[in-house]
N, C-alpha and C positions, 0 to 999 in steps of 0.2 A: 563242248558238251561231253561229259564223262559218263560212260556207261558202267554198268556193274562189271567188276572183274571176276571172272570165274576162277576158282582155285584149280590148281593143277590136279589132274586125276591121280597122279603119282603120290600125292600127299596122303590120300585116303587108303592107298593100297599097302598091304603088308608085303614087302618084297622078298622076305626070306621065309616063305612058307615051304615046308617039306612037301615033296610030291605026293606022299601018302595022305596028306591033309587037304589036297585039292579036290574040287568037284571034278567030275568027268570032263566037262567042257573046258575047265581051266587046265586040266592035265593034257588034253588034246592040243590046246593052243601052245602050252609049254613045250610039248614034244615037237610040234611043227616048227616053232621058233628055234629050238635047240638043233633040230636036224638041218634047218637052213643055215644056221651059223656054222655047223660042222662042215657042210658042203662048201661054204664060202672059204673057210680056213683051208680045206683040202685043195681047192682050186688055186688059192693064193700060194700055197706051198709048192704045188706042182708047177705053177707059172715061174716062181722064183728058181726052182731047181732046173727047169728047162732053160731059163735065161742064163744061169750059171754054166750049164753044160754046153751051151752054144759057143762059149769062149774056149772050151777045152782044146780044140785043134790048134787054135792060135797060140795057146800057152805051150803046147807040145812043140810046135815049130820054134817058138822063142827059146825053149830049153835046148833044143838040138842046135840052134844057131849059136847060142852062148857057149855050149860045149865045143862047137867047132872053132869059135874064136879063141877059146882058152887053150885048146890042146892041139889043134891041127894047123897052126900057122908056123 
């Protein structure tokens, strides 16, 4: 039995509306979504930076050891 298929809501929405043309409720929702996305990006970049920094001491010791092997034997 095949029910009626509802069209996607995205089809009826204009996606590229300038913020000045939005209603106050649309503007508020847009701002909330944009702020959440900005926070997510900031957390992701911080996590990536922290992960990369955690390997720094290991890389320093590797450089010192390679210098030692090259010049101190």
